[in-house]
C-alpha positions in Angstrom: -19.2 26.9 11.0 -18.9 23.1 11.5 -15.5 21.8 12.5 -13.3 20.7 9.6 -13.3 17.0 9.0 -9.9 15.3 9.4 -8.0 14.8 6.2 -4.8 13.0 7.4 -4.4 10.1 9.8 -0.9 9.8 11.3 -0.5 6.2 12.5 2.0 6.1 15.4 3.2 2.6 16.3 4.5 1.8 19.8 5.8 -1.4 21.4 7.5 -1.6 24.8 8.8 2.0 24.6 8.0 3.2 28.1 9.5 6.7 28.8 10.9 6.8 25.2 7.4 7.3 23.9 7.3 10.8 25.5 9.3 12.4 22.7 6.9 11.3 20.0 3.8 12.2 22.0 5.1 15.6 23.0 6.1 16.4 19.4 2.6 15.5 18.1 1.1 18.3 20.3 3.0 20.8 18.2 1.4 19.4 15.1 -2.2 19.4 16.3 -4.6 20.6 13.7 -8.4 20.1 13.1 -7.5 18.4 9.8 -5.2 15.8 11.4 -6.0 12.7 13.4 -3.3 10.8 15.4 -4.0 7.1 15.7 -1.8 5.8 18.6 -1.3 2.0 18.2 0.1 -0.1 21.0 1.2 -3.6 19.8 0.4 -5.4 23.1 3.3 -3.9 25.0 4.1 -5.8 28.3 5.3 -2.6 30.0 3.5 0.7 30.9 3.4 1.9 27.3 -0.4 1.4 26.9 -1.1 3.5 30.1 1.1 6.3 28.7 -0.8 6.2 25.4 -4.1 6.2 27.2 -3.1 9.3 29.2 -1.8 11.1 26.1 -5.0 10.3 24.1 -7.0 12.2 26.7 -5.1 15.5 26.1 -3.7 15.3 22.6 -6.1 17.0 20.1 -7.3 14.6 17.4 -5.9 11.5 19.1 -7.5 8.1 19.0 -6.2 4.9 20.7 -5.9 1.4 19.3 -4.7 -1.2 21.8 -4.0 -4.6 20.2 -4.7 -7.6 22.3 -1.8 -9.6 20.9 1.6 -8.7 19.5 1.4 -8.5 15.7 4.8 -7.0 14.9 5.2 -3.6 13.2 3.7 -4.8 9.9 0.7 -6.4 11.5 0.1 -3.3 13.7 0.2 -1.0 10.7 -2.3 -3.2 8.8 -4.6 -3.2 11.9 -4.4 0.6 11.9 -5.2 0.8 8.2 -8.4 -1.1 8.8 -9.5 1.9 10.9 -8.6 4.5 8.2 -11.4 7.0 7.5 -9.5 9.9 6.2 -8.3 10.6 2.6 -4.6 10.5 3.5 -2.4 8.5 5.8 1.2 8.5 7.0 3.2 6.7 9.7 5.5 7.5 12.6 7.4 5.0 14.7 7.0 5.7 18.4 10.7 6.0 19.2 11.0 8.9 16.7 9.6 12.4 16.8 8.7 15.3 14.5 9.5 19.0 14.2 7.1 21.7 15.4 4.3 22.2 12.9 5.5 19.4 10.7 2.2 17.6 9.8 0.1 20.8 9.1 2.8 22.1 6.7 3.2 18.7 5.1 -0.5 18.3 4.6 -0.7 21.7 2.9 2.0 20.6 0.5 0.4 17.2 -0.1 -3.0 18.8 -0.9 -1.3 21.2 -3.4 0.7 18.4 -5.1 -2.1 16.8 -7.1 -0.6 13.3 -6.7 -1.5 10.3 -4.6 2.0 9.7 -3.2 4.3 12.4 -1.7 7.6 11.3 -0.2 9.6 13.0 2.5 13.2 13.4 3.5 14.2 13.0 7.1 16.6 13.9 9.9 18.9 11.1 11.1 19.6 11.4 14.8 22.5 9.5 16.3 23.0 10.6 19.9 23.3 14.4 19.7 24.3 14.4 16.0 21.8 15.5 13.4 22.0 14.8 9.6 19.6 15.7 6.9 19.0 12.6 4.7 17.6 13.4 1.3 16.0 10.8 -1.0 18.3 10.9 -4.1 15.8 12.0 -6.8 15.1 15.0 -8.9 11.3 14.8 -8.5 11.0 17.2 -5.6 9.8 20.6 -4.5 6.8 20.6 -6.9 8.4 18.6 -9.7 6.3 15.6 -10.5 7.9 12.4 -11.9 7.4 8.7 -12.5 8.4 6.5 -9.6 9.3 3.5 -11.9 11.7 5.7 -13.8 13.3 6.7 -10.5 14.2 3.1 -9.6 17.2 3.0 -12.0 18.0 6.7 -11.9 21.1 6.2 -9.7 23.1 3.5 -7.9 21.2 4.4 -4.7 17.7 5.6 -5.7 14.3 6.3 -4.2 13.4 2.6 -4.0 16.2 2.1 -1.5 14.5 4.4 1.0 11.9 2.0 2.2 10.6 3.6 5.4 6.8 3.7 5.7 7.1 7.1 7.4 8.9 8.7 4.5 5.7 9.2 2.6 2.1 10.3 2.6 -0.4 8.1 0.8 -3.9 8.7 -0.5 -6.4 6.1 0.8 -6.9 4.9 -2.8 -3.4 3.3 -2.6 -4.5 1.5 0.6 -7.8 0.3 -1.0 -5.9 -1.0 -4.1 -3.5 -3.0 -1.9 -0.5 -0.9 -3.0 0.2 0.4 0.5 0.6 -3.0 2.2 2.9 -4.4 4.9 3.0 -8.3 4.9 2.1 -9.2 8.5 4.3 -12.3 8.4 7.4 -10.1 8.1 8.8 -9.1 11.5 11.5 -6.9 9.8 12.2 -5.6 6.3 8.4 -5.3 6.0 8.7 -2.0 4.1 10.7 -3.5 1.2 8.0 -5.3 -0.9 5.7 -2.3 -0.4 8.3 0.3 -1.6 8.7 -1.7 -4.8 5.0 -2.0 -5.3 4.6 1.8 -4.9 7.3 2.5 -7.4 6.0 0.2 -10.0 2.2 0.8 -9.6 1.8 4.5 -8.7 2.1 6.7 -11.8 3.3 9.9 -10.3 5.0 11.1 -7.1 7.1 14.0 -5.8 9.3 14.6 -2.7 8.1 17.3 -0.4 9.9 20.5 0.6 8.7 20.0 4.2 11.1 18.0 6.4 10.4 17.1 10.0 10.7 13.4 10.9 13.5 12.8 13.3 14.6 9.2 12.9 16.4 7.9 15.9 19.2 5.5 14.9 21.1 3.0 17.1 18.4 2.7 19.8 19.1 -0.1 22.2 16.6 -2.9 21.7 15.5 -1.8 18.2 15.4 -4.3 15.4 18.4 -2.7 13.8 20.4 -3.4 16.9 19.2 -6.9 17.7 20.0 -10.3 16.3 17.0 -12.4 17.2 14.9 -14.5 14.9 12.9 -11.5 13.6 16.0 -10.5 11.5 15.6 -13.7 9.5 12.5 -12.3 7.8 14.8 -10.4 5.5 15.1 -13.5 3.3 11.3 -13.8 2.9 11.1 -10.0 2.3 13.6 -10.3 -0.6 11.7 -13.2 -2.0 8.5 -11.1 -2.0 10.3 -8.2 -3.6 11.2 -10.4 -6.5 7.5 -11.6 -6.7 6.4 -7.9 -6.9 8.8 -7.2 -9.7 8.1 -10.4 -11.7 4.4 -9.4 -11.8 5.4 -6.3 -13.7 5.5 -6.3 -17.6 9.0 -4.7 -17.4 10.4 -7.2 -14.9 13.6 -7.9 -16.8 14.4 -4.2 -16.8 14.3 -4.1 -13.0 15.7 -7.5 -12.0 19.4 -6.3 -11.9 18.3 -3.8 -9.2 16.6 -6.5 -7.3 19.7 -8.6 -7.4 21.8 -5.6 -6.1 19.3 -5.2 -3.2 19.5 -8.9 -2.4 23.3 -8.9 -2.4 23.6 -5.7 -0.5 21.3 -6.7 2.3 22.7 -10.2 2.6 26.2 -8.8 2.7 25.3 -6.4 5.5 23.7 -9.2 7.6 26.8 -11.4 7.0 29.1 -8.6 8.1 27.0 -8.2 11.3 26.5 -12.0 11.9 28.1 -11.8 15.3 24.7 -10.6 16.6 23.2 -14.0 15.9 23.4 -17.1 18.0 25.2 -19.9 16.2 21.9 -21.6 15.4 20.3 -18.4 14.0 23.5 -17.7 12.1 23.4 -21.1 10.4 19.7 -20.7 9.6 20.3 -17.2 8.1 23.1 -18.6 6.0 21.1 -21.5 4.7 18.0 -19.5 3.9 19.9 -16.6 2.3 22.1 -19.0 0.3 19.1 -21.0 -0.9 17.4 -17.8 -2.1 20.5 -16.7 -3.9 20.7 -20.1 -5.6 17.3 -19.4 -7.2 18.5 -16.3 -9.0 19.7 -16.1 -12.5 23.3 -17.0 -11.8 24.8 -15.0 -14.7 23.0 -11.9 -13.6 23.7 -12.4 -9.9 27.4 -13.0 -10.5 27.7 -9.9 -12.6 26.1 -7.9 -9.8 28.4 -9.4 -7.2 31.5 -8.7 -9.2 30.5 -5.0 -9.4 30.1 -4.6 -5.7 32.6 -2.8 -3.5 35.3 -5.3 -2.4 34.3 -5.7 1.2 30.7 -6.5 0.3 31.6 -8.7 -2.6 33.8 -10.8 -0.3 30.9 -10.9 2.2 28.4 -12.3 -0.3 30.9 -14.8 -1.6 31.8 -16.0 1.9 28.1 -16.3 2.7 27.5 -18.4 -0.4 30.5 -20.7 0.3 29.3 -21.2 3.9 25.8 -21.9 2.7 27.1 -24.5 0.3 29.0 -26.2 3.1 26.0 -26.2 5.5 23.5 -27.3 2.9 25.9 -30.2 1.9 25.8 -31.3 5.5 29.5 -30.7 6.1 30.6 -29.4 9.4 33.5 -26.9 9.0 34.8 -23.8 10.8 33.1 -20.7 9.6 34.7 -18.9 6.7 36.2 -15.6 7.8 36.7 -12.6 5.6 38.1 -9.2 6.3 35.6 -6.4 6.9 
């Protein structure tokens, strides 16, 4: 009998990971299956990561290698990989994470049985030696099919707040329709516009029973731990989220949730502003403040008033500081309790 054609491509993105790439690569060996292809993507790493991937690709069943000649960022690297897609299904894995034994074959079985084009997944949060199961807060799971757009407002924290590309498996139709898309200009928060697009445009989804992605948190050098210029992309990401929602016939229904997302993310970045240099801090404050000024102020103010006290104070302090900076006044930074 001829060998089974691959059905699922797992895009695994690497950049300057060196020895840390070993965990991901080793875990993939325990998910080898004739139906699964592993596309190992190096984003022009300046260290020995490409050599490690080349060596792994020679022994990992189903592996292919994509070496990018210039650094494109995570979004750009994912889009380059999607141009190579020739299977019906695709999912993602970051190269500093790993998966449980047998994860992808079991997940593929569940995806094929689901009858929908988008299957989401829970994950395991790994902080040092600690492990915590993180479940997407939604009732549409374990075979129950539901509407993604109805899930957006189902709870204070809902499925749309879990924006990781790797927390889903996508039929290639969603790629061809431009629904699975990561804006290459965004160096961080690149998943946010896409998760809104998926929720608003995909008619049905479910959350799989199968769990196996181990998401490594608080890794030194990761974007969540650094305060370089890439973090400033969060403002453009939030602008694009609004554009996605405004294109929907029910945009007014979802705009309060957009404002909650804006305020929550900007509050978090304000509370962690010590990571930024003074120049980047000022730029973040100006850009975030300017975007907040474009919002419906009555709606935004009602959202801010309903936030937990520490976050409400953070957003208000950010806006005051933005007003002072944009007015050209030099003043000591406003300080709030955390």
